[in-house]
C-alpha positions as CSV (number, residue, x, y, z in Angstrom):
1,X,-28.5,24.5,-32.6
2,X,-30.8,22.3,-30.6
3,X,-34.4,22.4,-31.4
4,X,-37.3,22.0,-29.1
5,X,-38.9,18.3,-29.5
6,X,-42.3,20.0,-31.1
7,X,-40.1,21.6,-33.9
8,X,-38.5,18.2,-34.7
9,X,-41.9,16.6,-34.8
10,X,-43.2,19.3,-37.0
11,X,-40.3,19.1,-39.4
12,X,-40.6,15.1,-39.5
13,X,-44.2,15.2,-40.4
14,X,-43.5,17.7,-43.2
15,X,-41.0,15.4,-44.5
16,X,-43.2,12.4,-44.3
17,X,-45.9,14.5,-46.0
18,X,-43.5,15.5,-48.9
19,X,-42.2,12.0,-49.2
20,X,-46.1,10.7,-49.4
21,X,-46.8,13.4,-52.0
22,X,-43.6,12.3,-54.1
23,X,-44.3,8.9,-54.1
24,X,-48.0,9.6,-55.1
25,X,-46.8,11.8,-57.9
26,X,-44.5,9.1,-59.2
27,X,-47.1,6.5,-59.2
28,X,-49.6,9.0,-60.8
29,X,-47.1,9.3,-63.6
30,X,-46.9,5.7,-64.0
31,X,-50.7,5.4,-64.4
32,X,-51.5,4.0,-60.9
33,X,-53.9,5.4,-58.7
34,X,-52.7,4.6,-55.3
35,X,-56.1,5.3,-53.6
36,X,-57.6,2.5,-55.8
37,X,-56.8,-1.1,-54.7
38,X,-57.7,-2.4,-58.1
39,X,-55.3,0.0,-59.8
40,X,-52.6,-1.1,-57.4
41,X,-53.3,-4.9,-58.1
42,X,-53.4,-4.4,-61.8
43,X,-49.9,-2.6,-61.6
44,X,-48.7,-5.7,-59.5
45,X,-49.8,-8.2,-62.0
46,X,-48.2,-6.0,-64.6
47,X,-44.8,-6.5,-62.8
48,X,-45.4,-10.2,-62.1
49,X,-45.9,-10.6,-66.0
50,X,-42.8,-8.9,-66.7
51,X,-40.8,-10.9,-64.4
52,X,-42.4,-14.1,-65.9
53,X,-41.4,-12.7,-69.4
54,X,-37.8,-12.0,-68.6
55,X,-37.4,-15.3,-66.8
56,X,-38.7,-17.1,-70.1
57,X,-36.4,-15.0,-72.2
58,X,-33.7,-15.6,-70.2
59,X,-34.2,-19.4,-70.6
60,X,-34.8,-19.2,-74.1
61,X,-31.5,-17.4,-74.6
62,X,-29.8,-20.0,-72.6
63,X,-31.3,-22.9,-74.8
64,X,-30.3,-21.2,-77.9
65,X,-26.7,-20.8,-76.8
66,X,-26.7,-24.2,-75.7
67,X,-28.0,-25.6,-79.3
68,X,-25.4,-23.4,-80.7
69,X,-22.4,-24.7,-78.6
70,X,-23.9,-28.3,-79.5
71,X,-23.7,-27.6,-83.0
72,X,-20.2,-26.2,-82.8
73,X,-18.8,-29.1,-80.9
74,X,-20.6,-31.7,-83.1
75,X,-19.2,-29.8,-86.3
76,X,-15.6,-30.0,-84.7
77,X,-15.9,-33.7,-83.8
78,X,-17.2,-34.7,-87.4
79,X,-14.4,-32.6,-88.9
80,X,-11.8,-34.3,-87.0
81,X,-13.2,-37.7,-87.6
82,X,-13.3,-37.0,-91.5
83,X,-9.6,-35.6,-91.4
84,X,-8.5,-38.8,-89.6
85,X,-10.4,-41.0,-92.0
86,X,-8.9,-39.1,-95.0
87,X,-5.4,-40.1,-94.1
């Protein structure tokens, strides 16, 4: 069924309004007032902090894994040397 151009525009604006309302509701549930610039900036800073914390945690885990691997290699090397000396 073909629709008149005016009907398409009406439905499009209804969809846009519904999407806008849905986005506002989601942010409201997250505690962000989308009409308040300070609230939005605070939310963005919280996201940035989360990103920094995640990156630090990832690098910390990589460091711990590296230390454990180094300790394992050192223990193996020392064990091999001790067994060769014991002959």
